[in-house]
MISERO-674411 format. One record per residue (C-alpha): residue in three letters; x, y, z negated. Coordinates in steps of 0.2 Angstrom, whole numbers, padded with zeros to 4 digits, always signed. Layout:
N
alaXYZ;...
END
This chain:
373
met+0252-0359-0486;gly+0246-0378-0485;leu+0257-0394-0487;ile+0260-0396-0469;asp+0268-0379-0468;trp+0276-0386-0482;phe+0284-0398-0477;lys+0292-0391-0460;arg+0299-0373-0470;gly+0307-0387-0482;val+0312-0399-0469;gly+0321-0382-0462;glu+0332-0377-0475;met+0339-0393-0478;met+0357-0394-0481;val+0366-0407-0475;ala+0385-0409-0485;arg+0398-0417-0495;pro+0398-0411-0512;asp+0412-0407-0524;asp+0411-0420-0531;ala+0416-0430-0518;lys+0429-0417-0511;ser+0443-0432-0516;gln+0437-0447-0507;val+0443-0454-0491;val+0428-0460-0485;trp+0408-0450-0492;lys+0390-0457-0483;his+0378-0449-0483;pro+0364-0454-0496;asp+0348-0453-0485;pro+0347-0460-0466;thr+0332-0449-0465;ile+0337-0433-0459;pro+0323-0417-0452;met+0325-0405-0436;lys+0332-0390-0440;ser+0345-0394-0456;gln+0358-0382-0461;leu+0374-0398-0457;thr+0394-0391-0462;val+0409-0399-0458;glu+0423-0392-0470;ala+0440-0389-0461;asp+0448-0404-0468;glu+0436-0417-0462;leu+0424-0424-0448;ala+0408-0430-0448;val+0401-0446-0442;phe+0384-0451-0436;phe+0379-0469-0432;arg+0362-0479-0426;asp+0360-0496-0426;gly+0379-0501-0430;lys+0385-0489-0414;ile+0396-0472-0416;val+0383-0458-0409;glu+0396-0445-0413;ser+0410-0436-0420;met+0410-0416-0426;glu+0426-0406-0432;pro+0422-0394-0443;gly+0409-0380-0441;arg+0392-0375-0446;tyr+0378-0379-0436;thr+0358-0382-0436;leu+0353-0400-0432;asp+0343-0397-0420;ser+0342-0408-0402;ser+0339-0390-0392;asn+0356-0388-0397;leu+0363-0406-0399;pro+0358-0414-0387;phe+0366-0431-0393;leu+0349-0429-0409;ser+0338-0434-0394;asn+0342-0449-0397;leu+0341-0449-0414;val+0321-0444-0415;asp+0311-0455-0425;ser+0293-0455-0413;phe+0284-0455-0431;thr+0284-0443-0434;gly+0285-0429-0420;gly+0301-0429-0419;asn+0304-0416-0432;val+0314-0431-0441;phe+0331-0443-0433;ile+0336-0456-0440;ser+0356-0456-0442;glu+0371-0464-0455;val+0383-0448-0460;phe+0398-0451-0464;phe+0409-0438-0468;val+0432-0441-0468;ser+0441-0433-0473;met+0456-0430-0459;arg+0471-0420-0470;glu+0485-0430-0479;phe+0481-0437-0495;thr+0497-0437-0507;gly+0506-0440-0523;ile+0497-0462-0521;lys+0510-0472-0536;phe+0511-0485-0531;gly+0526-0500-0541;gly+0529-0522-0544;arg+0543-0533-0540;ile+0549-0533-0521;gly+0557-0552-0532;his+0575-0558-0532;val+0589-0552-0522;glu+0607-0555-0516;asp+0620-0542-0520;pro+0631-0543-0504;lys+0645-0538-0517;ser+0645-0549-0528;gly+0634-0565-0521;ile+0621-0563-0537;pro+0607-0564-0536;val+0595-0550-0547;glu+0577-0546-0549;thr+0574-0530-0542;met+0559-0520-0544;val+0554-0506-0534;his+0539-0488-0537;gly+0535-0474-0532;glu+0524-0461-0522;phe+0516-0460-0506;ser+0505-0453-0494;phe+0495-0455-0479;arg+0480-0450-0468;val+0466-0453-0457;thr+0470-0452-0440;asp+0456-0461-0430;pro+0439-0458-0442;glu+0432-0470-0431;ser+0443-0484-0433;leu+0443-0484-0453;ile+0425-0481-0457;val+0423-0499-0442;gly+0437-0509-0449;leu+0444-0505-0462;val+0427-0495-0474;gly+0411-0503-0468;met+0393-0497-0464;gly+0388-0496-0482;arg+0395-0483-0498;thr+0409-0482-0497;gln+0421-0483-0512;ser+0436-0473-0508;his+0445-0482-0521;leu+0447-0496-0510;val+0456-0491-0495;arg+0467-0482-0510;ser+0472-0500-0517;trp+0474-0507-0501;met+0488-0499-0497;lys+0496-0500-0512;glu+0496-0518-0504;gln+0502-0515-0491;val+0517-0502-0495;leu+0521-0512-0507;lys+0522-0528-0495;val+0532-0522-0482;ile+0544-0512-0495;arg+0548-0529-0501;asp+0550-0536-0487;arg+0563-0523-0476;thr+0571-0520-0491;ala+0579-0539-0494;glu+0582-0539-0475;leu+0592-0520-0476;leu+0600-0529-0490;val+0604-0545-0479;lys+0609-0535-0461;lys+0619-0520-0467;lys+0629-0530-0484;trp+0625-0515-0494;pro+0631-0515-0511;leu+0615-0516-0523;leu+0619-0506-0536;asp+0624-0491-0518;val+0606-0495-0518;thr+0596-0491-0533;ser+0609-0476-0536;gly+0596-0468-0519;ala+0611-0470-0509;tyr+0603-0479-0497;thr+0586-0470-0501;glu+0584-0461-0482;glu+0588-0477-0472;ile+0576-0487-0483;glu+0563-0475-0479;gln+0564-0475-0461;asp+0562-0493-0459;val+0549-0495-0471;leu+0539-0483-0464;lys+0542-0490-0446;gly+0534-0504-0451;ile+0524-0503-0463;ser+0511-0491-0447;glu+0511-0510-0442;his+0498-0515-0453;val+0490-0499-0451;ala+0488-0490-0435;asp+0473-0501-0434;tyr+0464-0496-0442;gly+0464-0473-0441;ile+0477-0473-0455;glu+0495-0466-0455;val+0510-0466-0469;val+0516-0450-0468;arg+0530-0451-0480;leu+0535-0458-0496;gly+0541-0448-0512;asn+0551-0450-0523;phe+0552-0468-0522;val+0566-0479-0533;ile+0570-0494-0534;gly+0580-0504-0547;ile+0584-0517-0557;asp+0586-0525-0574;glu+0597-0515-0586;glu+0608-0530-0592;asp+0610-0536-0575;ser+0617-0517-0569;asp+0629-0515-0583;asn+0634-0533-0579;leu+0637-0531-0560;lys+0648-0513-0564;arg+0657-0525-0575;leu+0659-0539-0561;tyr+0664-0521-0548;thr+0675-0515-0560;asp+0686-0533-0566;ala+0687-0534-0544;ala+0695-0517-0537;tyr+0708-0522-0557;leu+0712-0536-0551;arg+0715-0534-0534;thr+0725-0516-0539;val+0735-0529-0549;gly+0741-0546-0540;gly+0723-0551-0528;val+0713-0563-0534;gly+0708-0567-0519;gln+0688-0569-0514;tyr+0676-0559-0524;gln+0664-0570-0524;gln+0672-0582-0533;phe+0676-0571-0546;ala+0662-0567-0547;ala+0655-0580-0552;gly+0665-0586-0564;lys+0665-0569-0571;ala+0645-0575-0574;met+0651-0594-0578;met+0660-0586-0593;gly+0646-0577-0596;ala+0633-0591-0600;gly+0647-0599-0608;glu+0647-0586-0619;gly+0630-0586-0623;met+0628-0606-0627;ala+0642-0604-0639;gln+0630-0590-0651;gly+0617-0602-0649;gly+0610-0604-0631;ala+0610-0600-0614;gly+0594-0593-0610;gly+0579-0586-0618;glu+0577-0572-0632;gly+0597-0571-0640;gly+0606-0582-0629;gly+0619-0572-0626;ala+0621-0573-0607;gly+0607-0559-0605;gly+0598-0558-0591;leu+0598-0564-0572;leu+0617-0563-0570;gly+0620-0572-0588;gly+0618-0590-0584;ala+0622-0590-0559;gly+0638-0596-0555;leu+0638-0611-0566;gly+0648-0627-0559;val+0656-0612-0548;gly+0673-0601-0552;phe+0684-0612-0562;gly+0696-0608-0551;met+0697-0590-0557;ala+0700-0599-0574;gln+0720-0592-0573;met+0727-0577-0585;leu+0733-0563-0586;val+0752-0562-0591;lys+0765-0548-0593;asp+0779-0551-0577;his+0797-0547-0582;arg+0795-0528-0574;gly+0782-0526-0587;gly+0765-0525-0575;glu+0750-0536-0576;val+0749-0550-0563;leu+0741-0567-0562;ala+0748-0583-0571;pro+0752-0593-0555;ala+0741-0613-0552;ala+0754-0620-0551;ala+0763-0619-0567;gly+0779-0608-0572;ile+0791-0600-0584;val+0781-0589-0596;cys+0786-0584-0612;gly+0774-0593-0626;his+0779-0579-0638;cys+0776-0563-0628;met+0767-0570-0614;thr+0778-0564-0602;ser+0786-0572-0585;val+0803-0571-0587;pro+0820-0578-0577;ala+0824-0598-0581;gly+0837-0601-0598;ser+0834-0604-0611;phe+0829-0587-0624;cys+0816-0576-0618;ala+0827-0561-0608;ser+0809-0550-0615;cys+0808-0555-0631;gly+0824-0566-0637;lys+0815-0580-0642;ala+0822-0594-0638;leu+0809-0604-0622;lys+0799-0618-0628;ala+0801-0634-0619;ala+0788-0636-0608;glu+0793-0618-0602;thr+0812-0625-0595;pro+0814-0625-0575;ala+0819-0645-0581;glu+0799-0649-0587;thr+0794-0635-0575;gly+0803-0638-0557;ala+0801-0618-0559;gly+0812-0604-0551;phe+0808-0584-0549;cys+0814-0578-0533;ser+0828-0566-0531;gly+0824-0553-0521;cys+0806-0548-0530;gly+0808-0558-0544;ser+0788-0567-0542;pro+0788-0587-0549;leu+0790-0595-0537;ala+0780-0610-0534;pro+0787-0627-0535;gly+0794-0634-0517;ala+0791-0619-0511;ala+0805-0614-0498;phe+0799-0595-0498;cys+0792-0582-0508;gly+0776-0576-0508;gln+0775-0563-0512;cys+0791-0553-0502;gly+0795-0567-0489;val+0812-0569-0499;lys+0820-0585-0495;arg+0821-0595-0510;glu+0841-0600-0516;ala+0850-0617-0517;
END
């Protein structure tokens, strides 16, 4: 057998296909642009083969096995190299996976987000998985991958950045517009709503590159554990105070609690940094506000707890019970101090419900009964 005959036989037996160790790659480029005529092209069921010549797309081949011959694939006649007598054609062949790529992990910080329920800014984070697939292989190659030897991990890295960017923006926007409490968000109560909004937002960034993010899998929006505990305490305290007597605006209460937490931290050796006692982002929040929440809980004459009135009232200094005017406490029997008597405070109590009356008030602020002369 002559050298020419051997070459022709070798040409006919050449295989053009993606190797097994490259099956996981989004895009794989065949290493040799010089392909002998009658080579065997194999396109797997989950991919497409895209032929380029001189920087232009020539043809895309669907799954199947093909004999690369211009007699049965007319587009190859445009690729034939005349210097080889028609035995070789020149083309760059890309294999693009069309299946859904799952389990792509991502994560990072969202940043400071204000909790709508308390008004406190909290550091939030997100981590999870997403899946994507290629919808237009030609746009992916031309618009993102390029004509060089592709590296699929770069496609994944770029996709992670886009997902994190959009979920950061959309989560902060939803919290502001929908006024979702952060603890409800971190519990997973709004996972489906966030996923739908994020997928819609991502499509605007990746569609032009022939990619679609199919779904977000098991993603979690979280906050610092210490901040979470502080928010839970704020919610619990505010719910209790609203039940037993009302505290006015909840955000004032939250800011006051945060301020008191910062004060405790400074008393223990510093308001910031490690070991400060104020701890977390909530520890130093709200300084300079919330001082109106400094009223203390006292007992009324019926045994319930109410906030001590902002105006002076008659509160026993021994048992801390709000009692009617007199020289002795109606609850514990001990003598009332001079500062607790009506002559000093100018206070009185409602004849209808027994609640403390503010000096000069004509009606009870709790039940509306007219003040007796």
